[in-house]
C-alpha positions, 0 to 999 in steps of 0.5 A: 034167940039166934040159931047156931049159924046166925051172927050174935046180933041176929040176921041183918035186915034184908039179908037171906035167912042164912044156913041151907036156905040160900042154896035150896034153889040150886039143883045139882042134877046129873046133867049139871055135874057133867056140864061142869068145866072143872071136875074134881078127881076122885080120891083114888085119882088124887092119890095118883096125881096129887099135884092136880086135884082138878081137871079142866074139861072142854065139853061141846054141846052134844049136837055141835059135837055130832056136826063136827064129827060129820064135817071131819068125816066129809073132809076125810072122804073128799080128800081120799076121793081126790087122791084116788082120782089123781092116781086112777084117772087116765087124763093128764092136764095139758099145759097150753104153753108146753105143746110141741113146735111144728118142724117143717121140711119143704123140698121144691121139685124141679122139672127137667124140661118144659112143663107140659100142658094138659087138657083144660077139660080133662086135666088129669087124664093120662096121669096117675092122678086120674085114679085119685078121688076128688077132694075130701073123698080122696083122703080115704079115712079108714073104716076100721077104727079101733081103740089105741092104747089108752084112747077109746075108739070114740076118741080115735075117731074124733082124732081122725075127724079133726085131722080130716078137717085140718087137711080139708081147711089147709089144702082143699078149700079155695080161700086157703089155696088162693092165699085168702082167709086161714081162720078155719085152720087157726081155729083148729090149732091147739092154743100152744101152736097159735103163736108159731102159726101167726109168726109164720104168717107174719114173718116166714123164714126157711128155718124149719119152723116158720114155713107157712107152706108146712101148715098150708098149701097156698099159691102166691096171690101176687097178681104178677104170678098169681094162678087160678084153679081150673074149675070142673074137676076139683082137686085130686087126692090119694094117700094113707093113714097111720095111727099109734100111741106115743111114749108120752101117752099121746095119740099120734095120727100120720097122714101121707097124701098127694094133692094134684091141682090143675092150674093156669095163670090168672092173667089168661083165662084161656091159657094153657093148663098144667098140673101142680103136685104136693105130697104132704106127710103130716104128723098130728098129736092129740091128748084127751083134752084136745080131742074133746076141744076139737084141737090139733097139734101139727108136729111134723110136716114133710112137703115135696111140691112141684114143678117149682124152681130150685131157687124158689122161696117156698117158705111163704107161698108156692109159685108154680112153673106153668105150662110151656116154661122150664126151670131157670136152673138145674137141680142144685147139688149137695156138697158133703164138705160144706158144713155151712149148710145142713146135710140135705137137698135144697131141691129134687128132680120132678118126675111122673108129670106127663099126661094127655096134652092139651087138645087130646092125644092126637095133638101130640107130635110123633116121636119121643120128643113129644113132651117133657117127662121131667125125669132126671138123668142117671147122672143126677143132672136134670134133662128134658126130652122136649125142645128148649124153652125160655126160663120161667117168667112172672107168669110161670115161676120166679126166676130166683128172687134171691141168689142161690148162694144166700138161700138156706137149704131145707132138709130132705123129707123123711118118714115120720117116726112111729112107735112100735105099736103103729097101726098102718091104715089104708 
């Protein structure tokens, strides 16, 4: 006889026994219930929300859930650390294309008469340069280097080291001064100034931006006007330094030095020797990254050099007036009514160039007309105390390769501006 749960004709062949027997293998333990994605509300919950008798649960395995929580915490910590470093870190990113351009002023210094010859064996004797030191030693890097604003002492020292390397490579190395290889200078420049430097070399112009002589001290290598340095006594240098932090948090170092070169014409190994003097006031900027990379930004160059002709084209090279020659023309006056020109001097009179004449002190003839002092008269017109001399030739100085009226004047040198916190170092 069939049971109460069986069909009238009995259980089909091959079918399970029916009733509760078919569910005996299913165990609804606590873990099974908790893992169910569909969960029925309790009676009280169904009374509160009769429209939704069940809820869908999105349950992750316990191990996976812990990993997800740990990953989220790591992301939050990393994000918070990035914000903290962005706010507190003192270094600022420097855009390679956002550097400053070098601004240049070059003033030829014109002798008032004949350029005097000096002793080939002691060319600096009797001159101010006799007390100057030779080469890099004359740069006189300050010993008292300290923290400046946001720049540590080690960074300020690194800035001075880079500045000294630039001055050495750009004004004291023979290959640079004689118109040769300038790659050491290029390697020191910040990438933002490389294009300006290379454009100045390939296409120099007296526009205050593309004068090569703002970057370098170099003499014209043209054989007809080429000069050579007199060996044995080196290049004499003297000057001072100043350091400060700019308003935009850059380290600023200003170098103000005078360089004195003993030179003669390269076409006459036994020719007379004279002195050529260059005053360079250069202003450098650094940021933290440039200090680490040993790079430099040259942002201002005020140059005064002579003896040169007032009409000399100083944007490419210096072409000195040599011993025994005089300038081809007087110092050019400035017309304040001429608005076609900048309100600055084209050139200036040269003074303070006398020294021990060639052959020693006994070689100088008696009287005030012994040598040309090169000092301008009080009226502003250059005068000479020596005898008249022929205009400078190819062995001395270019006698005005371009008409004076067509030459763009250059601005008068001016002191490099400094912030109130500037520290003057001697």
